C-alpha positions in Angstrom: 48.7 56.8 149.3 49.0 53.7 151.5 46.4 53.1 154.2 46.9 54.6 157.7 48.4 52.2 160.2 47.6 53.2 163.8 50.6 51.4 165.2 53.0 53.3 162.9 51.5 56.5 161.6 50.4 58.3 164.8 52.7 60.6 166.7 52.3 63.0 169.6 52.9 66.6 168.6 55.9 66.8 171.1 57.6 63.9 169.3 56.8 65.4 166.0 58.3 68.7 166.9 61.6 67.1 168.1 61.9 64.9 165.0 60.1 66.8 162.3 62.8 66.3 159.7 62.8 62.5 160.2 59.0 62.3 160.0 58.8 64.4 156.8 61.5 62.2 155.2 59.5 59.1 156.3 56.4 60.6 154.8 58.2 61.2 151.5 59.5 57.6 151.5 56.3 55.8 152.4 53.5 58.1 151.1 51.5 57.2 154.2 49.6 60.0 156.0 50.8 60.9 159.5 48.3 61.7 162.3 49.6 64.2 164.8 48.0 64.0 168.3 47.7 66.6 171.0 46.7 65.5 174.5 46.0 62.0 173.1 43.5 63.2 170.4 44.0 63.7 166.7 45.0 67.3 166.0 46.1 67.2 162.4 47.1 65.0 159.5 50.3 65.5 157.5 50.1 64.4 153.8 52.7 64.3 151.1 52.2 67.0 148.4 51.3 64.2 145.9 48.7 62.8 148.2 47.3 66.2 149.0 47.0 67.0 145.2 45.2 63.7 144.6 42.8 64.3 147.4 41.9 67.8 146.4 41.6 66.8 142.7 39.2 64.0 143.6 37.2 66.4 145.8 36.9 68.9 142.9 35.8 66.1 140.6 33.2 64.8 143.0 31.9 68.4 143.5 31.6 68.8 139.7 29.7 65.6 139.4 27.3 66.6 142.2 26.7 69.9 140.5 25.9 68.2 137.2 23.5 65.8 138.9 21.8 68.7 140.7 21.5 70.5 137.3 19.8 67.3 135.8 17.5 67.0 138.8 16.5 70.7 138.5 15.9 70.5 134.7 18.8 72.8 133.9 20.0 70.7 130.9 19.8 71.2 127.1 19.6 68.2 124.7 22.8 67.6 122.8 21.0 67.9 119.4 19.9 71.5 120.3 23.5 72.5 121.1 24.8 71.0 117.8 22.0 72.7 115.8 22.9 76.0 117.3 26.6 75.8 116.5 26.7 73.8 113.2 25.7 75.7 110.1 24.3 73.7 107.2 26.5 73.5 104.1 25.2 75.2 101.0 25.0 73.1 97.8 27.6 73.7 95.2 30.0 75.2 97.7 33.6 73.9 97.5 35.2 72.5 100.5 
């Protein structure tokens, strides 16, 4: 997603409504987000599906990392060796592979 350019990527809602198809085609071609204003203030942002997916995927990843860090800080972790010991059974001598 390319960075927002205030001179190009901001449109009043009235202009967007009359030229929606052209703005959506431009969004698909450039990948740039489009800020839609109402009464001179930002009212919404239009993103391409790919940009939206990337944004939400990144947000989920950051949330998972934050959750993991909170688990570490709260002591809700188990050493790797203990997990391996729980699931790996020792091999018996003389047993064929």
